[in-house]
C-alpha positions in Angstrom: 85.7 31.9 132.9 82.0 31.1 131.3 81.8 34.3 130.2 85.5 35.0 128.9 84.8 31.4 127.0 81.9 32.4 125.4 83.1 35.7 123.2 85.5 32.7 120.8 82.3 30.8 119.9 80.6 34.0 118.3 83.8 35.1 116.2 84.3 32.3 114.5 81.0 31.6 113.5 80.1 35.9 112.5 83.0 34.9 110.2 81.0 32.3 108.8 78.6 34.4 108.3 80.4 37.3 106.3 81.7 35.1 103.8 78.0 33.5 101.8 76.8 37.1 102.8 79.9 38.1 100.2 79.0 35.6 97.5 74.9 35.6 97.6 75.5 39.6 97.2 77.9 38.7 94.3 76.0 36.9 93.4 72.5 38.6 93.2 74.3 41.5 91.2 75.2 39.1 88.2 72.1 37.5 88.3 71.2 41.3 88.3 73.3 42.0 85.6 71.5 39.6 83.3 68.3 40.4 83.8 69.0 43.3 82.9 70.7 42.3 80.2 68.4 40.1 79.1 65.4 43.2 79.2 67.9 45.8 77.4 
């Protein structure tokens, strides 16, 4: 039973980690665009 229940636990965690990763990537892109706009 333990083996079958184990895969259920990482699934939600992986989704939670992917969402912030996308947000951080988007924020980095925006900050980079602002940085380039300020320099140019």
